[in-house]
N, C-alpha and C positions, 0 to 999 in steps of 0.2 A: 504492500500499500503506501508504505513512505517514498519508495524510487517510482512510482505509475501515477503517483502527484507531480511531476513533472509536465508531465502530457494533461494537460486540463480536458482533453478528451473520455482520456481512461479515467479519471477520476471524475466523469459524471457519470461514468458509465460502474465502476464500482462505486461510489453513491448509493447508483438505484438498486444493483444488485444485493448490496448489503441491504438497501431499508426494505426491498420485497422480501428477503430470505428471514428477516426479524418480524416482519407482518407473518410469517406463513408458521413462523414458528412457535410465536405468541401463539398461533390460534390451536396448532399441533400439537404441544405441548408442556404450555405455562397451563396453569390449572386453574392458580387462582387473580382474582378479579386484579389485584396491585399488578401483578405480574402481568398481565395482560395488558395491564394499563400503561406499564411504564415502559415495556420492551414496544409497546405499539404506539407512543409520544415519544421517545427516540428514532422510532423508524418514521414517523412525520416529520419530526427536525433536521434527517438526514435529507427527506425529501423535499423539505424547503432552502433545505441549502441548495439542495439539486438546482432547482428550478428559479429559486429568487436571486441565489448567492451569485456572484460573479465569480471569473475563472481562478480568482485570490482565494478568496474564502474557500469553494469546492477544496482548493489541492491542499489549502490548509486544516479544514476537516478530514480530510484523508492522511494526512501526514499525524494529524493527532489521534485517528483511530490507531494510527499503524503502531505508533510509539508508547501505547497505551496495552495494544496488545503484545508487544513487546515486554513493558515493564512486570507485566503480569505473570508472565515465564518467570522471572525472576522473584518476583514476592509470593512463589510456589515453589520456590528450591527444595523446601524439605520435605515437600511432596515428590518434587524430584527425582531425589537420591533416599528414595524407602521405598522397599521391592513391598511390603502388603501392607494396606491401612485398615482401619476399624470402620464399620459401614453399618448401620441397621444392626449391631449387634453380633458381626461377625467380622472375622478381616480378608481381605481380598485386597487382587494385586492393585498396584496402582499403574498406571499405564508404564510407566517404563518394566514394573512387574511382569506387564500384558505381553509386553516385545522380550521379554529376555525368555518366557517362558515360551512364546512362538517360535525365536530362532535361536541363538546359541550368545554366547558372553553373556553373562551377568545384569545385575539392573544397573548396577553403578556406573559402568563403562556404556548402555546406551543414557543415559541419566548428563552424562560427562560430554558425550558426542550432542545431544542436542541443545548443552548449553553453552557449547562450542559454535556449534552450526547457527544459533541466534544469534548470540555476539558476532558472529559476522556479517550475519543478515543486517543486522543495524548499523553495524560499521560500514558496511557498505553500501549501503543507501542514505545514511544521511549523507558520504562521501559523495556521491552522484547530487543527491541534491544540493551542495553546498555547490558543487562544482556547475552544478544546472543554476544555482542563482546567479551565482557570478559573470556568468554569458551576456 
């Protein structure tokens, strides 16, 4: 999302797709009125930025969402480096635990790999945006 924000046409398409995906998700998976209202409202904000905002606002919104996605990965680093987590009174595999169970290598190797890839994506995206802004 961060790198795509350099192209206003891509930013508009991604904002539209994200808003539609949020609306569908709210209707299909969310079971509380508050949840549907919150996610629906955020989707409409994205659509408003897409429709009423100029290219600068659209690109800024996409960069903000991209950075939030990256930051959320690091806020959950404890989960990422955990093989099993308690859920509904029992222990289940975490995401990296699922990867390790399905493939090979221990969960912490996958957690480290995901962390490195995320850091690289953030750095590469920001480098592209900074270079693109300077032109």
